[in-house]
Each structure stands twice: as structure tokens, then as C-alpha cells.
C-alpha positions in Angstrom: 14.3 -20.6 -30.7 14.3 -17.3 -28.8 15.9 -16.0 -25.6 13.9 -14.3 -22.8 15.7 -12.3 -20.2 13.6 -11.7 -17.1 14.1 -9.6 -14.0 11.8 -10.2 -11.0 11.3 -7.5 -8.4 9.7 -7.0 -5.0 9.8 -9.6 -2.2 11.3 -12.3 -4.5 14.2 -13.5 -2.4 13.3 -16.0 0.3 9.9 -16.7 -1.2 10.8 -19.9 -3.1 11.1 -18.1 -6.5 14.2 -19.9 -7.8 12.9 -23.4 -7.4 9.5 -22.3 -8.8 11.2 -20.9 -11.9 13.3 -24.1 -12.3 10.2 -26.3 -12.0 8.2 -24.3 -14.5 11.1 -24.2 -16.9 11.7 -27.9 -16.7 8.0 -28.7 -17.3 8.0 -26.5 -20.4 11.3 -27.9 -21.7 13.1 -24.6 -21.4 16.9 -24.2 -20.8 18.8 -21.4 -19.1 19.4 -20.3 -15.5 18.0 -18.3 -12.5 20.0 -16.5 -9.9 19.7 -14.1 -7.0 21.3 -10.7 -7.4 21.6 -7.9 -4.9 18.6 -6.1 -6.6 16.3 -8.8 -8.0 16.0 -12.4 -9.3 17.5 -12.7 -12.8 16.4 -15.3 -15.3 17.7 -16.3 -18.7 15.5 -18.7 -20.7 15.8 -20.2 -24.2 13.2 -22.1 -26.1 10.2 -21.9 -28.5 8.3 -18.6 -28.4 5.1 -20.3 -27.3 6.8 -22.0 -24.4 8.4 -18.7 -23.3 5.0 -17.0 -23.4 3.5 -19.8 -21.3 6.4 -19.5 -18.8 5.6 -15.8 -18.1 1.8 -16.6 -17.8 2.5 -19.4 -15.3 5.0 -17.4 -13.3 2.5 -14.5 -12.9 -0.2 -17.0 -11.9 1.9 -19.1 -9.5 4.3 -16.5 -8.1 3.7 -14.0 -5.3 0.9 -11.4 -5.9 3.4 -8.6 -5.4 5.7 -9.9 -8.2 6.9 -7.3 -10.7 8.2 -8.8 -13.9 10.3 -7.1 -16.6 11.1 -9.2 -19.7 13.0 -8.6 -22.9 13.3 -11.0 -25.9 16.2 -11.6 -28.2 17.8 -14.2 -30.5 18.8 -17.5 -28.8 22.5 -18.1 -28.3 22.4 -21.8 -27.7 24.8 -21.6 -24.8 22.5 -23.6 -22.4 22.0 -27.4 -22.5 19.7 -27.5 -19.4 18.2 -25.3 -16.8 20.0 -24.6 -13.5 19.9 -22.5 -10.3 23.1 -20.5 -10.5 25.2 -19.1 -7.7 24.2 -15.6 -6.6 25.7 -12.5 -8.1 27.2 -10.4 -5.3 28.1 -7.3 -7.2 26.4 -3.9 -7.2 24.0 -2.0 -5.0 21.0 -3.8 -3.3 17.3 -3.4 -3.3 16.0 -4.0 0.2 12.5 -4.8 -1.2 13.9 -7.8 -3.0 13.8 -9.6 0.3 10.6 -11.2 1.3 9.2 -10.5 4.8 8.9 -13.2 7.5 5.7 -15.2 7.4 3.9 -17.3 9.9 4.3 -21.1 9.9 2.4 -22.6 7.0 -0.2 -25.5 7.1 2.1 -27.9 5.3 4.8 -27.4 8.0 2.3 -27.8 10.8 1.1 -31.1 9.3 4.7 -32.4 9.4 5.1 -31.0 12.9 2.0 -33.0 14.0 2.9 -36.2 12.2 4.7 -38.4 14.8 6.7 -40.3 12.2 8.0 -37.2 10.5 11.6 -36.4 11.2 10.6 -32.8 12.1 7.8 -33.9 14.4 7.4 -31.6 17.3 10.3 -29.3 16.2 9.4 -25.8 17.3 11.4 -24.0 14.6 10.0 -25.9 11.5 9.8 -23.9 8.3 10.1 -24.2 4.5 10.6 -22.1 1.4 7.0 -20.7 1.8 7.1 -19.7 5.5 9.3 -18.7 8.4 12.0 -16.1 8.9 13.6 -14.1 6.1 14.0 -10.4 6.9 14.8 -11.0 10.6 17.6 -13.4 9.9 19.3 -11.6 6.9 22.7 -10.0 7.4 23.3 -9.1 3.8 21.9 -9.4 0.3 21.4 -11.3 -1.9 19.5 -13.8 0.4 21.6 -16.9 0.7 22.3 -19.0 3.8 25.8 -17.7 4.3 24.4 -14.2 4.6 21.8 -15.2 7.3 22.0 -16.1 10.9 21.5 -19.7 9.9 25.1 -19.8 8.5 26.5 -21.5 11.7 24.3 -24.5 11.2 25.7 -27.0 8.8 23.1 -29.0 7.0 22.8 -32.8 7.6 22.7 -35.2 4.6 18.9 -35.3 4.5 18.5 -31.6 4.5 21.1 -31.2 1.8 19.1 -33.6 -0.3 15.9 -31.6 0.2 17.7 -28.3 -0.5 19.1 -29.5 -3.8 15.8 -31.0 -5.1 13.8 -28.6 -7.2 10.7 -30.6 -6.5 11.0 -30.5 -2.7 9.1 -27.9 -0.7 12.4 -26.9 0.9 14.3 -26.5 -2.3 16.8 -23.6 -1.8 15.1 -22.6 1.5 17.8 -20.7 3.2 16.4 -21.4 6.7 16.2 -25.1 6.1 17.2 -27.3 9.0 15.9 -30.1 11.2 16.3 -31.2 14.8 19.5 -33.0 13.9 21.3 -30.1 12.3 19.5 -26.9 13.2 18.8 -24.6 16.1 16.6 -25.8 19.0 14.7 -24.3 21.9 15.5 -24.3 25.6 13.8 -23.1 28.8 15.9 -20.9 31.1 15.0 -19.6 34.5 15.6 -16.0 35.6 19.2 -16.6 36.4 19.9 -17.9 32.9 20.3 -21.6 33.9 19.0 -24.1 31.4 16.1 -26.1 32.8 14.8 -28.0 29.8 15.5 -28.4 26.0 13.5 -29.2 22.9 9.9 -30.5 23.4 10.4 -30.5 27.1 11.1 -26.8 27.1 7.7 -26.1 25.4 5.9 -28.5 27.8 7.4 -26.8 30.8 6.4 -23.4 29.4 2.8 -24.7 29.1 2.8 -26.0 32.6 4.0 -22.6 33.9 1.4 -20.7 32.0 -1.3 -23.0 33.4 0.0 -22.2 36.9 -0.6 -18.5 36.2 3.0 -17.5 35.5 4.5 -15.3 32.8 6.7 -16.7 30.1 9.0 -14.8 27.7 9.0 -16.5 24.3 11.6 -15.8 21.6 9.6 -15.4 18.4 10.6 -14.5 14.8 11.3 -10.8 15.3 11.9 -10.6 19.0 10.7 -11.7 22.4 7.0 -11.8 23.4 5.5 -12.0 26.9 2.8 -14.6 27.4 0.3 -15.4 30.2 -3.2 -16.9 30.6 -5.6 -14.2 29.2 -8.5 -15.7 31.1 -6.8 -15.3 34.5 -7.2 -11.7 35.9 -4.4 -12.2 38.5 -1.9 -13.2 35.8 -2.8 -10.3 33.5 -2.6 -7.8 36.5 0.8 -9.2 37.4 2.0 -8.7 33.8 0.7 -5.1 33.8 2.5 -4.4 37.1 5.8 -5.9 36.0 5.7 -4.5 32.5 4.7 -1.0 33.8 1.8 -0.9 31.3 -1.2 -0.1 33.5 -4.0 0.0 30.9 -2.8 -0.1 27.3 -4.5 -3.2 25.7 -2.7 -6.5 25.2 -3.1 -8.7 22.2 -4.1 -12.3 22.6 -3.0 -15.5 20.9 -5.5 -18.2 19.9 -5.0 -21.5 18.1 -7.3 -20.8 15.0 -10.0 -18.7 13.6 -12.7 -20.8 15.3 -11.1 -20.0 18.7 -11.0 -16.3 17.8 -14.8 -16.4 17.0 -15.4 -17.6 20.6 -14.1 -14.3 22.0 -14.9 -11.8 19.2 -17.1 -11.3 16.2 -15.1 -12.3 13.1 -16.5 -11.5 9.6 -15.1 -13.1 6.4 -12.8 -10.1 5.7 -11.4 -10.2 9.3 -10.9 -14.0 9.0 -8.9 -13.5 5.8 -6.8 -10.8 7.6 -6.1 -13.3 10.4 -5.1 -16.0 8.0 -2.8 -13.8 6.0 0.8 -15.0 5.9 2.0 -11.9 7.8 0.5 -13.3 11.0 -0.6 -9.8 12.0 -2.6 -8.9 15.1 -6.2 -8.1 14.0 -8.5 -5.9 15.9 -11.8 -7.6 16.4 -15.1 -6.6 18.2 -15.0 -8.4 21.5 -18.0 -10.3 22.8 -18.8 -12.2 26.0 -16.4 -12.8 28.8 -13.9 -15.2 27.2 -11.0 -13.1 28.4 -10.2 -11.2 31.6 -11.4 -7.6 31.6 -7.9 -6.5 32.3 -6.7 -7.5 28.8 -8.3 -4.5 27.0 -9.9 -2.4 29.7 -12.6 0.0 28.5 -12.3 -0.9 24.9 -14.8 -2.6 22.5 -12.2 -4.3 20.5 -9.4 -6.8 21.2 -6.3 -7.6 19.2 -6.2 -11.3 18.2 -3.4 -13.2 16.4 -2.9 -16.7 15.2 0.4 -18.7 15.9 3.4 -17.4 13.9 5.6 -20.4 14.7 5.2 -24.1 15.7 6.1 -23.1 19.3 3.2 -20.6 19.4 0.9 -23.2 17.9 1.8 -25.9 20.4 1.3 -23.6 23.3 -2.0 -22.2 22.0 -3.4 -25.7 21.3 -2.3 -27.1 24.7 -3.6 -24.1 26.7 -7.0 -24.2 24.8 -7.7 -20.7 26.1 -6.7 -17.2 24.8 -3.2 -16.3 25.8 -1.9 -12.7 26.2 0.9 -12.3 23.7 2.5 -8.9 23.9 5.9 -7.3 23.0 8.8 -8.5 25.1 9.9 -5.2 26.6 9.4 -2.8 29.4 6.8 -0.1 28.6 8.1 2.2 25.8 11.4 0.3 25.4 12.0 -1.5 22.0 11.3 -5.2 21.7 14.1 -7.4 23.0 15.9 -9.5 20.4 18.7 -11.5 22.1 19.4 -13.7 25.2 21.7 -11.2 27.0 19.2 -8.4 26.6 16.4 -10.7 27.6 18.1 -11.7 30.9 18.8 -8.0 31.6 15.4 -6.6 30.7 12.8 -9.4 30.9 13.9 -11.5 33.9 12.2 -9.0 36.2 8.9 -9.5 34.2 8.9 -13.2 33.2 9.1 -16.2 35.5 10.9 -18.2 32.7 12.2 -17.8 29.2 11.9 -20.0 26.1 14.8 -19.2 23.8 16.1 -20.5 20.5 19.6 -20.7 19.0 18.7 -18.9 15.7 20.0 -15.3 16.2 17.6 -12.4 15.3 19.5 -10.1 13.0 17.1 -7.2 13.5 14.0 -6.5 15.5 10.5 -6.6 14.0 7.6 -6.2 16.4 4.2 -7.7 15.5 2.1 -5.9 12.8 -1.3 -4.6 13.8 -4.3 -4.3 11.4 -8.0 -3.7 11.4 -10.7 -4.1 8.8 -12.7 -1.0 7.8 -15.3 -1.0 5.0 -14.1 -4.5 4.0 -10.4 -3.4 3.5 -7.5 -4.3 5.8 -5.8 -1.2 7.2 -2.4 -1.3 8.8 -2.1 0.4 12.2 1.4 -0.8 12.9 3.7 -2.0 10.1 6.1 -4.6 11.6 6.9 -8.3 11.2 5.4 -9.8 8.1 4.5 -6.5 6.4 7.6 -4.3 6.6 9.9 -3.2 5.1 7.7 -2.0 2.2 8.6 0.0 -0.8 6.9 2.8 -2.8 7.8 4.8 -5.9 8.5 8.4 -5.0 11.3 9.7 -7.2 14.1 12.0 -6.3 17.7 11.6 -5.1 18.9 9.0 -2.6 17.9 10.3 0.8 17.2 9.3 4.4 13.7 10.3 5.7 13.8 10.4 9.5 10.1 10.0 10.3 8.7 11.3 13.6 9.4 11.1 17.3 6.4 8.8 18.2 5.8 5.5 16.6 9.0 6.1 14.6 9.9 4.3 11.5 12.5 5.7 9.1 12.6 5.4 5.3 15.5 5.2 2.8 15.0 6.4 -0.8 17.2 4.6 -3.3 16.8 5.0 -7.0 13.5 6.8 -6.5 12.0 4.0 -4.3 11.3 4.7 -0.7 11.6 1.7 1.7 9.7 2.2 4.9 11.3 0.3 7.8 9.4 -1.7 10.4 8.0 0.1 13.5 10.6 1.1 16.0 8.5 2.9 18.6 8.5 6.1 20.6 11.9 7.8 20.9 11.7 9.0 24.4 14.4 6.8 26.0 18.0 5.9 25.2 17.1 2.3 24.3 14.5 3.3 21.8 16.9 5.9 20.2 19.6 3.2 20.0 17.1 0.9 18.3 16.2 3.7 15.8 19.9 4.2 15.0 20.2 0.4 14.4 17.3 0.6 12.0 18.9 3.4 10.0 22.3 1.5 9.9 20.6 -1.7 8.8 18.9 0.1 5.9 22.1 1.6 4.7 24.1 -1.6 5.1 21.5 -3.8 3.3 21.2 -1.3 0.4 24.9 -0.5 0.3 24.0 3.1 -0.2 24.6 6.3 1.8 22.0 9.2 1.6 22.8 12.3 -0.5 20.5 14.4 1.7 18.4 14.1 4.8 14.7 14.9 5.3 13.1 15.3 8.8 10.1 16.7 10.6 10.1 20.4 11.2 10.0 20.0 15.0 13.5 20.7 16.4 13.0 18.5 19.5 12.1 15.2 17.7 14.9 12.7 18.4 14.7 11.6 14.7 15.1 15.3 13.5 18.1 15.8 15.9 19.8 12.7 14.6 19.2 13.6 10.9 20.5 17.2 11.5 23.6 15.9 13.3 24.5 13.5 10.4 23.8 16.2 7.8 26.3 18.5 9.6 29.0 15.8 9.9 28.6 14.5 6.4 28.0 17.9 4.9 24.8 17.0 3.2 21.6 19.1 2.8 18.9 18.8 5.4 15.3 19.4 4.4 12.4 19.9 6.8 8.8 18.9 6.1 5.8 20.2 8.1 4.2 17.3 10.0 0.7 17.4 8.5 2.0 18.0 4.9 3.9 14.7 5.4 0.8 12.9 6.7 -1.1 13.7 3.5 2.0 13.0 1.4 2.2 9.5 2.9 -1.4 8.6 1.8 -0.7 10.0 -1.7 2.6 8.0 -2.0 0.8 4.8 -1.0 -1.8 5.3 -3.7 0.8 6.4 -6.4 -0.8 9.8 -6.7 1.3 12.4 -8.6 1.6 16.0 -7.5 0.2 17.3 -10.8 -3.4 17.8 -9.5 -4.3 19.3 -6.1 -5.7 17.0 -3.5 -7.7 18.2 -0.5 -6.0 16.5 2.4 -7.4 16.3 6.0 -4.6 15.8 8.5 -6.1 15.1 11.9 -4.1 13.9 14.8 -3.0 14.7 18.3 -0.1 17.0 17.7 2.5 18.2 15.2 4.3 21.5 14.4 2.0 23.8 12.4 2.9 26.4 9.8 3.0 29.2 12.5 5.1 27.2 15.0 2.0 26.2 16.8 0.5 22.8 17.8 -1.6 21.7 14.8 -3.7 18.6 14.3 -7.0 19.7 12.7 -5.9 20.8 9.2 -7.2 20.7 5.7 -4.6 21.3 3.1 -4.5 21.6 -0.7 -1.5 19.4 -1.6 0.1 19.4 -5.1 3.2 20.4 -7.1 3.0 23.9 -5.5 3.5 22.4 -2.1 0.9 22.6 0.6 -1.5 25.4 1.2 -3.3 25.5 4.5 -6.9 26.1 3.6 -8.9 25.2 6.7 -8.1 24.4 10.3 -10.0 23.7 13.5 -10.4 26.9 15.5 -7.4 27.0 17.9 -7.9 26.9 21.6 -5.7 27.1 24.6 -4.0 24.0 25.9 -3.0 24.5 29.5 0.4 23.1 30.2 1.1 22.3 26.6 2.4 18.7 26.4 0.8 17.8 29.7 -2.6 17.8 28.1 -1.8 14.7 26.1 -2.1 12.7 29.3 -4.5 14.9 31.3 -7.8 15.3 29.4 -9.0 17.9 31.9 -6.6 20.4 30.5 -8.1 20.0 27.0 -11.6 20.3 28.3 -10.7 23.4 30.3 -9.1 25.1 27.3 -12.1 24.2 25.1 -14.6 25.4 27.7 -12.8 28.7 28.0 -12.9 29.1 24.2 -16.6 28.4 24.3 -17.1 31.0 27.1 -18.7 28.2 29.2 -18.4 27.9 33.0 -16.0 25.4 34.5 -16.5 23.3 37.6 -14.1 23.5 40.6 -11.9 20.6 39.3 -11.1 22.5 36.2 -10.6 26.0 37.6 -6.8 25.9 37.9 -6.6 24.7 34.3 -9.0 27.4 33.2 -6.7 30.0 34.8 -3.7 28.6 32.9 -5.7 28.8 29.7 -5.9 32.5 30.0 -2.1 32.8 30.2 -0.1 32.8 27.0 3.1 31.8 28.9 1.4 28.8 30.6 -0.6 27.5 27.6 0.1 26.5 24.1 -2.6 26.9 21.4 -3.7 24.0 19.4 -6.1 23.1 16.5 -5.8 19.4 17.3 -8.7 17.1 16.6 -7.1 14.6 19.0 -7.3 17.1 21.8 -11.0 17.7 21.0 -11.6 14.0 21.3 -9.9 14.2 24.8 -12.1 17.2 25.7 -15.4 15.4 24.7 -14.3 12.2 26.5 -13.6 14.2 29.7 -16.9 16.1 29.4 -18.8 12.8 29.3 -17.0 11.5 32.3 -15.1 8.7 30.5 -11.5 9.6 31.5 -9.5 12.3 33.2 -6.0 10.7 32.8 -4.8 8.9 29.8 -2.1 6.2 30.3 -1.2 5.8 26.6 -1.6 7.8 23.4 -5.1 8.0 22.1 -6.5 6.4 25.3 -9.5 8.7 25.8 -10.3 8.8 22.1 -10.3 5.0 21.9 -12.7 4.8 24.9 -15.0 7.4 23.2 -15.0 5.3 20.0 -15.7 2.2 22.1 -18.9 3.5 23.6 -20.2 5.4 20.5 -23.6 4.4 19.2 -23.1 4.0 15.4 -26.8 4.6 14.7 -26.7 8.1 16.3 -26.2 10.0 13.1 -27.5 13.4 13.8 -24.6 15.9 13.7 -24.2 18.6 16.3 -24.0 22.2 15.0 -20.7 23.7 13.8 -19.7 26.6 11.6 -17.2 27.4 8.8 -15.9 30.9 9.5 -13.3 32.2 7.1 -10.5 29.6 7.1 -11.5 28.2 10.4 -13.8 25.3 11.4 -15.7 26.5 14.5 -16.3 23.5 16.7 -17.6 25.6 19.6 -21.3 25.1 18.8 -20.6 21.3 18.9 -19.1 21.4 22.4 -21.8 23.8 23.7 -24.4 21.3 22.6 -22.6 18.4 24.1 -22.3 20.2 27.5 -26.0 21.1 27.3 -27.2 17.6 26.4 -24.8 15.5 28.6 -27.2 15.8 31.6 -30.1 14.2 29.7 -28.7 12.2 26.8 -27.0 8.8 26.8 -23.2 9.2 26.5 -23.2 6.6 23.8 -25.5 8.7 21.7 -23.5 11.8 22.3 -20.3 10.0 21.3 -21.9 8.6 18.1 -23.2 12.1 17.2 -19.7 13.6 17.8 -18.2 11.2 15.3 -20.9 12.0 12.8 -20.3 15.7 13.4 -16.7 15.3 12.4 -17.7 13.5 9.2 -20.2 16.3 8.5 -17.4 18.8 8.9 -15.4 16.9 6.3 -18.3 17.0 3.9 -18.9 20.7 4.5 -15.2 21.6 3.8 -15.2 19.4 0.7 -18.2 21.3 -0.6 -16.2 24.5 -0.4 -13.2 23.1 -2.4 -13.1 22.3 -6.0 -11.0 19.1 -5.9 -12.0 15.6 -7.2 -9.8 13.7 -4.8 -9.8 13.9 -1.0 -7.2 12.3 1.3 -7.7 11.3 5.0 -4.5 11.2 6.9 -3.2 11.4 10.5 -3.6 9.3 13.6 -7.3 10.2 14.2 -8.2 8.1 11.2 -7.0 5.0 13.0 -10.5 5.4 14.6 -12.5 2.9 12.5 -15.9 4.6 13.1 -14.5 8.1 12.2 -12.8 6.7 9.1 -15.8 4.8 7.9 -18.2 7.7 8.3 -15.8 10.2 6.6 -15.2 7.9 3.7 -18.9 7.4 3.2 -19.5 11.2 3.3 -16.9 11.9 0.7 -18.1 9.1 -1.6 -21.7 10.4 -1.4 -20.4 13.7 -2.6 -19.0 12.1 -5.7 -15.4 12.5 -4.8 -12.6 10.0 -4.8 -11.4 9.2 -1.3 -7.8 8.0 -0.5 -6.9 6.8 3.0 -4.1 4.7 4.5 -4.3 1.0 3.9 -0.8 -0.6 3.6 0.9 2.1 5.8 -0.2 3.4 9.3 -2.3 6.6 9.1 -0.4 8.0 12.1 3.2 8.8 12.6 4.3 5.3 11.6 3.9 6.4 7.9 5.4 9.9 8.4 8.8 9.0 6.8 7.1 7.9 3.6 5.2 11.2 3.5 8.5 13.1 3.9 9.9 11.1 1.0 6.9 12.0 -1.2 6.9 15.7 -0.2 10.7 16.1 -0.7 10.4 14.6 -4.2 7.4 16.5 -5.4 7.3 19.9 -3.7 9.8 22.7 -4.2 7.6 24.8 -2.0 6.1 23.7 1.3 9.5 22.7 2.5 11.2 24.5 5.4 14.6 25.7 4.5 15.2 27.7 7.7 15.8 26.3 11.2 13.2 26.6 13.9 14.5 27.8 17.2 13.2 26.1 20.3 11.8 29.4 21.5 9.5 29.5 18.4 7.7 26.3 19.4 4.8 26.2 21.9 5.2 23.1 24.0 7.3 20.0 23.6 7.0 17.3 20.9 3.9 15.6 22.2 
């Protein structure tokens, strides 16, 4: 007889691990115990060596794919007569990544929901140990019912029986409940008066949606706004009330078959839709199954499957695609409680469907796309985050960026990236960001020993980090924006800093090494820090930050740099381009996308970040693979021959062909720069690589050259992954950090 002591790490609490361990142990005749701890799941087993070996084999096979198992063997003590699930150990610091993320409702629960004789039939909040809320209901670790927002609901006798049975699907499921003892849903009007409860509340919501109204539905991680996606009048009304004039909406459908009726769905995209995270998946739209106002000017539409039984009931009954978008006013954080919903959503929604299970912390929907057969995260939210990566170094808070903000906390060398918070322009968003930071520290029971932030002094995240560092008398370290972008990709792929990597950091903006607006950089990143090797030839950006919304400004500055004539509509911007006080200078690839989109007549004003670039990608002909000319001059990439050719050919060539050739030109630039650098590994980072066509072509170019290519998959390529990059850089690079303080007068333009 031998003893096996096992520690299970990563997303193991809330995932049904303890009953799984108990079942396997019983089947193999092993004795011992399993318990949650603040850091992991701890197991002690005693039995014959062959049975112990079989236990670990089965646990690896039947447990979650992310499971990390650490086991040590010793002499048996004989202290156990049977196997039991022990009370949780509450002592010591916590690992946030021990907590499993929320998952969408499983098929087994939906079968019970649909079975009229089942005691949970029609219950909108049905879940089990394999699905439902975890992260969003947890108030403290380890994950037990009394440390969740389910604590107020005392279990009925039948639920207690299920909870205690190690063979039941709801064994030790902390969110276990039923219509007799758990939370329920209700329909409220704009004044907060309850109109209907239970099934009647869902049926009333369906009737209102059919009538063309807008409904606010409380989901797992916050409220969502729903309307009929086939009815233009309803979508236009939602846009008007939400103050979101053109940014695309996601749509909810009942199943993959319904998704295939409005978009092309290949097998890898179907797998992404069926993933337990319940993410929004970007699909190539086809036909006219939805109103054109849902995703105006774009070739793809975000599609999601139901995440709860309430979503499933509504989607089935409607039998048409339903807009399902974040429950907030434009650029505010997602709403998570009733009081907030009545204050912020009553002016948008005609009615609200709420439930009694409090949401401990917000988690907006995750967004993914499939490129080259691999799922790529565009927004890490509910179902995917928080996520943890090994980076090393002391305990520290990494503040992330100002746009698409998501902070990260490093504890014991592991960086936990928090779910997407959003842009930090308004007080509500900054308050939500502060809540996220507090939640990380409370769950982990740790306080940072130092702070790391972006080098830009006007980022709200940097201001907050600097303020805390002063008050708590902790060091503050600043990382250049594009160094962090490359670092995020290297952290995700577990790349050490021992060998240099050529990293392309392409995005819309970010403070550069000379206090300028960067965004078209190629860096050598390693243990010596970051060395700026190549960058797009800078050009004037009339009005600085204003160019992020007005593509005419980018085009005017680019035309002036090319010494090309400008038409009357651009003359005033061209004059500004000649003034150093009225213009910033930028190397941004994002602004080049804007300039080309404007040159082709696609868009003069952008209503959201990346708007013009997304429309340029949407029209691009993938078969147009002849690059425009460009030059490598010293350390600069001269794009001016490209724009001159585009201006010359736009009168005679199809804009789709020009757009396709522009994408291919950027891939050719990547290939040409790689040929000048002696590195075996190339990283693609920054928001521009959210462009699926650009990413696909750049990856193919690098692979044809025999290099290894790394790009973001689990984390967003844009600013949503910035905090992870800050964690990696601050742990690996003594140089490349900014120890001084930038003065505002040193920076050209504001954050965007």
C-alpha cells in the first residue's frame, strides 16, 4: 500500500472535480480525501500502486483539458478507512486561476429543462456542476456555496440529496437549486413594477420582442439588450437609444443550424460556437437573414448560442436571429444589478427580465474569430477570463491600457489577466476598472509590491497606478506600449527572453520611444529589452487625436508626406499637416488603414475604433495578391510608393482589388523586414492583427520564409492583452523600461 498526494491546479474549483475524484477513487477501491483549498484542489489517496497509477491516468483523461497535476508518492499511513470529500481549507493566500470560468448551459440541463415531468422543467436558471455561473457569483475563495451569491438560498431536501450524492450530476455543485428553493426570474416595467414571474416573465419578454420592442435580460455576467434582428425598425431604435450609431451588434441564435442560415460556418467555427465559454464568434455573413443595420458595412457578423436556459427559450420561440448586445449606454461598462439597470437601461429597454441571483462581478461576453483554423480571442470576457500565465517576478499589479482595458495581477510569478473592462473615458468605466483591481486583490488575498503601467501619462490606468504607488510607497515601472504588445504574445506562448524575437507591433496608437505616436514598429525583443529596429515612415497627423475619428485627417497627412495634391475637402487638414503645433507625427499602421479607406471613398468619419479599417477588410478581394511598391530605407519602411500607386489606380481599378492588394503589401513588408533580420521567431502583435485577412497573409509569408510565427490566440492582440505584456516585460527586461516620468508637454496628442 502506498500514499499519493496530489495537487490539482488551474480552473479546478467549480468544475465538478471533487465528485469526479471521489467517483474514480471509489471505483478503484482507494481511500483518502479531497478538498478545496484557496490555491488548488488537494487530494490524498492510499491504495495499491497500480490502482494509484490508474487513478492519475483516468483523472487526466476525464478531467478538464486545462488540468495541471502535481503528485508525490510516499508510504501509506493507514489513517483512512474510506474516501470522503472534506470541508474546504480556508487558510493561506489564494490562486485566482483555481476558479473555473462561467460556462453556457449544458445539453444535459437543457434536456431536463425541456422535459415536462422534470422538477426543473422550464426553470430559466437551471445549471449543474458542469455548467452555469462560477466566476461571476464568487465572493471569496475557495469556491463553496457560502462564499458565493447563492448563499442566501437554502437548499430544499431534494437538492440536498443531489448535492451529497457523488454519483449525481449536481454533486457538490455550489450553484445547485431548483424552482422550489432557488432564485427565479421576473419581468419588470421601466418603473420597476413587477409584471410577471417565472415562465410567464420569459413568455412576456418573447411577446414584447415579437412586437418590435427592446428587452433587457440579466445574464450570467451582466445585462444584455435584445431585439428582433430581422426588424430594421427595432435595430434602429436600439441604436438610437443606446447611442451606438454604427458599431456592429452580435446576434443570438438557437443552434449552429440556425447560425448557418445567416452565415457561412466551417467546422472549426462550429466548434468555437459550441465551446463551453459561449463566446460570440465572428462569421462571414451571407444572404439577408438579418437587418442591414445589425452590422452595417461589414462582411462578418458576431453570432452566439444561448448561454442560459432563458436565452435558449427566447431564441427557440422567436425562431429568428435576435440582437444580443451588452446592457449599457455606449462606452459605459456593462450593467450588473437591478438598481443600476433601472437607472441606466430603463431609457433603452421597454422591459427588463431580472433574476434573484446577484452578480458578484461583471463579465461581458467574449468575442472570438477563427483564422487559419485556430480560434483567436478578440475580447476576453465571460467564459474565458480570468486566465493565468507564467511570467515570473515579484507580486505586482499591471495596469494595462486606457482603451479596452483589462488589468493583470502577478502573484507567485503567475499573471492573471482579468476580464475586459472597456475604454476608460468616463467615470463609470473608471469605477468599473477600480472594482476589477479590488476584486483581484481581494480574491488573491495579496497586495502588489510594485506597479507597472503604460508609459503614456494620460492613460487613466497609468494615473491610477501612479497614485497608488505614491500612497503605498511602492515602485512604479513604465513599459512602452508596443514593447508590451510583443511581450503579451511571448507570454502567451511561454517564450523566454533568452533569444531575440522580431516583433511587429502594429496598431492605431501608443506612445513611442521618442514621445511620439507610434503604431508601425518592428522590435527586437529579448533579455536586453526592446530595440526599435524598423518603423513605418512617420507622417503628420493633423489635429492629433481627432484623426482617430476623422479619416480625412490621416489621408491629408499621408498625401502631404507623398507630395501629392489634395482636393478642396482636404485643404484645411493639409495646412494643419504643415504645422508642428497643430499636428502630431505618427508611424501608425492603423492610421494608414484609415488613409487608404478614405482614399477609396469608403469612410470619412469613424464612429468606433477601427471602423474604417474593418470596412476596408470587408471589401478586400483576397485573390488580389500583387503587392504595391514600397521601400526599406535605413530603419524606416517607406509606404509612400504604396499610397502613390493607390491614388493613381483608384480611378480605374476596383476598390476591392486595391483593398486586397493593400493587405498583401503589408504582408510583403513583413516578409521584407524579416529577410533583413537574423531571427528564427517572429511575433505579430497589436490591434491591427485583429484583421483576419492581414493576420492570415502575414503568418503565411513568415512561414514560407521558414520562420516560426507567434500570434495572439488566447489573449486579444490589441490593448486587451496589454497588461499581460507589461507583466512579461517587467519580469524579463532590465532595459527597455522607463524609469523617468514623461511630462505631458513631451507627448504629441492625447491617448487615442
